[in-house]
N, C-alpha and C positions, 0 to 999 in steps of 0.2 A: 600018369599021363604028363608028358612034357608040355610046358606053357608054349603058346604060339609066339613066334617072332613078332615083334612090333616095331614099327618105324619111329625114329626120333630124329629132330634136328640137334646137332651137337655143336656148340659155339664156345670159342675161347672167351675169357672175361673181357677182353678189349673189343669183341665182336668183329675182329679182323679175320678169323679163320672160322668158316662155317662149313660143316660136313654133315652128311646124312648117315645114318646108321640103322640097321635093323638088329634088335637084340631080344634075348629071351629073358634075362635077368639083370638086376643091378650089377652083379659081378661081370657079366658079360659087357654091359656097358662101360664099366670102368676100365676093361682090358682094351675095348676098341677105343675109347677115348685116349688111352696112353698111346696107341699106335696112330690113330689119326692126327693127333695133335703133337706128336713127337715129344711125349712126357716120359722121362726115365722112370723106371720101376721104383727107384729109392726115394723119388720125389712124391711127397704127400699131395693128395688131391682131394676135392669135395665136389659134389655134385648138387646143384641147385636149379630150381625152376627160373627161367629167364624172367617171367612175368612179375614175380614178387620176391625172388631170392629164398624160397623155402628150400631148406636142405633135405635131400633125399638120402637118408642114410641106413635105411633098412629095406629088405625085399618086400615085406608086407605092404608099406607105404608105396614103393615102386610099382606094385601090382595095380595100384588105383591111379597112377599117373596116365592121363589119357594118351593114346597113340598120337604122333605128329606132334607132341609138345616139344618146345624148345628148351633145350637144357644147356646150362652154362657150366663149364668146368672151371673151378677155382684151384690154382696152384699154390702150394706153400701157404704163405700169409695173405694171399689175395682175398679181398672182400667183395661181395656182390655189390654192384650199383645199378640203378636203373639205367637203361640204355640212353636215355636223353640227358643224364647227368654229365656226360662228357662234352656236350654241345657249348658250354659257355666259352666265349671267346672265339668261336668258329662261326662260319656263315651258316645260318639256318636256311634249309630249304623252305620254299614258299609253297609246297603242295598244300591243297586244301585251304588256300588262303581266302577263298570266296565263301567258306563255310563258318557258321557260327561256332564259337568255342564249344557250345552245348552240343551241336551235331557232331563235332570232331570227338568229343568224349564218348557219345553214344556209340559211335562207329568203332572207336579203340575198345570199348567195352565188349563189343561183339566178338573180339579175340577170345575172350574167356567163355562166353556163353552166347552162342548163335540164337538160341531160343528167346532171347531178349526182344526180338523184333515183335513178338506177339503183343508186347505191353507199349510199344511205341505208338505216338499219336500219328494221325494221318499226315500231319505236316512233316514230322520226323521221317516217316517213310518216303514221302515225296522228295525230301532233301536227299536221301540216300539215292533214290532212283535218278535224280537229276544231276548227282555228282560225277564228275568225269571218272572214267575207269582207272586212269593212271593215278589220280588223287586217292580213289577209294582203296586201290590195291596198296598204295604206300602207307595209308592209315592203318590197314588191316595187316600189313606185313605179309601179303599173300600175292599170288599171281593175279593177272588181269581176267584170266578165265574164271578164277574163284569169285573176283569182285563182280563180274558179269552174272554169275549164278546167284549171287546175293541180291544183286539188284533185280534180277527176274523173280526171285523169292519175294522180295518186297512189294514189286508190282502186283504178283498174284494175290498177296495178302490185302493189299489196298483195293484190287478188283473184288474180291470176296466180301470185304467190308462194304463197299458201295452197293453190291447185289443184295446183302443182308439188309442194309438200310432202306434201299428201295422197297423190299418185300415188306418190311415193318411199316414203312409209310402207306403202302398199298392197303395193308391190313387195317391200319387206322382210318384210312379213308373208307373203306368198305364198312367197317364197324360204325363210323359216324353216319354214313348214308343210310344204312339199315336202321339206325336208331330214329333218324329223322323222317323216314319214308312212311307215307300214310298207307302204303300197300303191303306193308310187313306187319303180320300179327305180332302183338306183344306175347312173349313166351310166357310171361307170369299169368296172363289170363287164360292161356291154354292150360297151364297147369291146374288152375282153380277149377276150370270146367272138367278136367279129367278126374279131379279128386271128389266131385259131387256125384 
């Protein structure tokens, strides 16, 4: 059975050319990369993950690369560099300027693993919910609709935490009032009477 086609983002090393492709194998990706990025067949190329520069050089590893991953094509002797490494000497954008560095790093970390929001504090979740969509989408390197969906998920998670917290508080209050009430029989006395 043939592997299903999977979508990927395909970028040149300078990040100026960005294409999307759907491929079934690493070999298929290499062929489409040459076509989309106008790379001659005699020119050597390497395929790396954009996020950390990990080289993808066999089909087995490629099978575990998540769909929609961003892949950088390195030509000849090019070496991978972090996307922000080329910003020195250029004007930096001020998106996210109202956010703490910690919050920015948490948001950027969501690019790798969205399930991390489960471990975020309530303050962290509230920061994400209150971040402007344009800032959030730029930090995530995603669309504003994706950023909005993430904010909605964070808000739902916050709401669920508040409901759970309120339920626990009510149970504590109920337990405390039962414990202090003169109208509630002590369970330990009941058990002693039943055993006799």
